[in-house]
N, C-alpha and C positions, 0 to 999 in steps of 0.2 A: 624488583616490577614498580610500577608508578602507583598512583591511587587510580584505582578501574574507573574504565571510564562507560557510563551508561548511555547506550543509545536504544529508542525505540520504534518499534516497528508498527506504525499507526495505516490500519486500511481499514474497510469494510470486509462481510465474507468474501470468500472466493475473487480477493483483491490481491494474488501472487504472494503474497507474505511468506509461507512455509515454504515454497518452489524457489524464491529467491535467495532461504537460508541453505533449504538444496545444495543447490547449486553452488552458495558462496564453502560450503565446506566441503563439497569435493574439490572443488580449486586449491581450496586451502591445504587439502591433506595430500594431492595430488604432489604439488609444488614443483612442477614441469614446468610451467610457462611464468611469465616475466607479469606481476601484478604490483601496484605498489604499497597492497599489504602484504604479509607472509606469515606463514606461523612459526612460531617460535620452541614452540613442546606443545606437547596432547594437551586436552584436557581432563578434565577428572573424568567424572559420568559423561560417555557419549552414548548411550541409548539410543536417546532420543535425535542426535546426529547420525547417527546410522541406521536410522528407522526411517528419517525421512530420502536418505539420498540414498538409499537400497531404490525406492520407488523413482528417484528423477532416473539412478542412471537404468534404470531398466525401462524407461519414458512410462512410467505411469500416471496416475494420476497422486502425488503424492496429497498423505494425508494429514488433514486440515487440523489445525487447533483450534477448538469448537469448547463450547461451557463445558460438554460432558468430560472433554478431556485436560480439564485443566488449564492454568497459562503455566507455561514452562521458560526460564531462563536459561539461557544459553552463553558459559562464559569460554572467553577463546581469547587464548595468550599469542599475541602477536607480536610483526616486529616493518617498520620499514623507514628507508632513507628518511631523514629533514623529522621520524615520529618516536625513531628510538625505538625498546622495549614496553610493554602497557598491556592492561588486560581489561580486555570488552566484555561486557556485559549486557543481551541481549534478550529481552523478554520479547518472547513471541508469544504477543496477548492476540488472542480469540476475536475474530471480529465481529463476531454474535456480542460480547461484553459492547463491543464499542455502540453498536447500533441500539443495546438496551440502555446506553450512558446517553445515548439523543432524544429516546422515549421517555425516559422517568428523568429525564434532567438531573442523574444523580451517576456519582461517582463510589466507587468501592475504597473504602478503605486503604486497602493494597497501592491498588492501581495509581491514587493520590500520593503516593507513598514514590513509587516507580515517576509518574509525572515529576515529583519535584527534584527528582536525583539527577533527571535529561540533562545529558549533556549537546543532543542532538535529536533530529526526528527522519525517519525514512519515512512519508505518506506516501502511501500505494494506490494507484487507480488503473482498473482493469477497461481498458477499451472494448467493452462488450455490448454494442450495440443493443442488443436484448435488455440491457439495464439501464438506459436512457444516455448514457455518456458522451455519445456522439449528437444529442440532440442539444441544438441551443436553450442555454438558461433562461430566456424565453417563453420558449416551446412546452416547455418539462413542466414551467411556472403555471403555463394555459394550461395545456393539459390535465393535472392536478385542479387545478380549482373550476373548469370545465366538468370535470367529472361531480365535483362537486352539486353545480350549479346544474348539474343534467337530473339529479336525484332529484332535487328540490322541485323541478319544474315535473319533475315524472309524480312525484307525493302529493302536488296541487291537482294534477292529471285525476287522480284516482280521487280526491277528494269531490270533485265535482262531478265527478263518473255515479260515487255510488255513497258518496255525504263521510267516508271514512279514510282516515288518514295511516298510513303507512310511517313505519320508522324507519328516518333518512339515513343512509348510508353515516356511519362514525368517520369522522378523518386518520389516519392511517400514517405512521411513521414512514410505512412503503411508500407513501406519495410524494415524500420530499425528493425532490430533485438529488442523485451524486453530490453534484460540488457543494449544496450548501447542506449533505452533511458533513462530509468533511473541513467547509469553514467552522461549523458547529464544533468538531472534535478539537479545530487548529484553539478554538476558543478557551474550552476548557481546558487543555493545555497551558496558554499564555497568561491565564487567570495562577496557575498552580505556580510556574515558575518565575525564579526571583533576577535572570541572566538574560542578556542578550541571546538568542536561538537559532541555528542554522537548521531547516527544515528541506530537506534531497527529497523534491518530487519524486516519485519513480512512477511512470508509466508502465505496468510491465504487460506482458503478452504483446510485445513493440509489434511483433511481428504480423501483425492482426491489420495493423494502420501503416507497416512501411510504407505500402505502395500509395500512399497520401502524398508522400513528396515533403513533408514535413516535419521542420527538425523539432524535440523535444518540445522546448520553450512555445515554438507556434501554434504546436497542436493544445497542447493545454489555452493559450491563449484562445485560440479561436475554439476551441470545443467548449470549453470549462471558463468563459470570462469572469464568472461570481468568484471562482478560486483567487484566478490571476490576479481581480482587483482586489480582494481582500491581502495578497502577501504583497504586493505592490503599496498600498498604504497603511501599511502596516512596515514598511521597511524600519522603521525608525529602532523596534525591537526584533527584527525577523530578517536575515541573510537566507536568498531560498536558491536553489538552484532546478533543474530540471531534466529528469536524462528517461532516456527510455532502454527499456531493456526486456529484452526476451532470454528469460533465464534457462526453458526448456528449447527451446528453439524451432517451435511450429504448437500444431493443436495437438492433444490428444482426448482421443486414440487415434485421430485422423493422420495425424502424420506419422506415430509412430515406423513403422515399418522403414520410412526414408529415415528418419531418426536415428536409428540403431546403426545404422549403414555409418554415418559420421563420427567422426573422432569428438568425444565426449566433449569436450573444452572445444572447441570450436564450434558446439549450435548453442553456446551464451553469446550471444550481441548485445554491448553496451553503448548506447548513442547520446553524445550532449553537445549540443550545437551540431557542430558540418560535421566531428570525430566520431567514430565511431572503432571498435576493439572488441577483445572479447573479454577485457578487465572489470570483471564484477566487483571488485573492493574498491572500484573507480568512489562511488558513492561515499561507501565510510571514510573513504581518504579525506574527501572531499568537507565530508561532516566536523572533522575532526583537526581541520583548518590546511589543506591541502588544497590544491589549484585543477 
C-alpha cells in the first residue's frame, strides 16, 4: 500500500457529511455497482461505519458526529483504475467544532495536525432554505445588520420613553451568513496547508433543489456568490469542482416509505456539470486527481 491519502470532510452541523460517509460505505461494501473507486480490503475497526450505514439502509436519520461523540477517523483501503491501491484516511469531524472555530477564531491542536496533512477537502453545503443558504449574500448580510440596527433603534426609543437604556442584543456567530462561515473555514485551512489544494464543494440533499434546473456549479454561483468568488479568486492555490449529491434519495422521515421500496444503490444520485449517475465515489476520485 502507498502512503495514506488524507481527505477532510468540512462543513457546518447537519450539512450531510456523515450521511455521505454512510452511503459511501454502503456502496463500497456492496461492490455490485460500477464506481471509480472500489474497496480493496476490509478496514480494521468498522464499528462506526456499521452504525451509520445501518441507519442509512433503514432510511433513518444517520447519527451525527458532535462535540459529545468525538471526532472519528475512518480508514478505507481502496483501489481504482489509474489510482492503484491506496489507503484513504477520512476524519469525520463534527460541524459544531467548525462553528466553534469560527466563533472563537481558534483551531485545536488536533485539527491543526489534520489540516496540515490534508491532500484534499470535501466542503459540504446543505441547501436548507430555513438556514438561509438560498438567500443571496447581500440579503443575508442586510438582514443580519438590520437586526442589529433595529436593536439600537429600539434601545433609543426606550431611553426616550423612560430614561433607562436596555442592553443591546449582542452579535452572535449564528447571524453570519452560511457562505461567509464556509469562506472562514477555508481561510483557516489554507493558512495551514503548504501545497496546492483540491476542494470538492458538495451540495448535499440535491433532491431538494433539483427542480431549480441548474447544474451544481450554477447553483453555487447563483445562491452562494461569496463562496464562488473566494474559490475563483484563489485559483492559484485552490482547484475546485462542484457536485450535487443526494445520498439518501429524499427527505427523512417524509419520504421514508417511498425510499424503502427503491434499490438502495439507486437512491444515490451524483450530479457534476451536466452529468448525473449513482457513483458516490466520484468526488473522492476527483480529489485524488481524477476527472
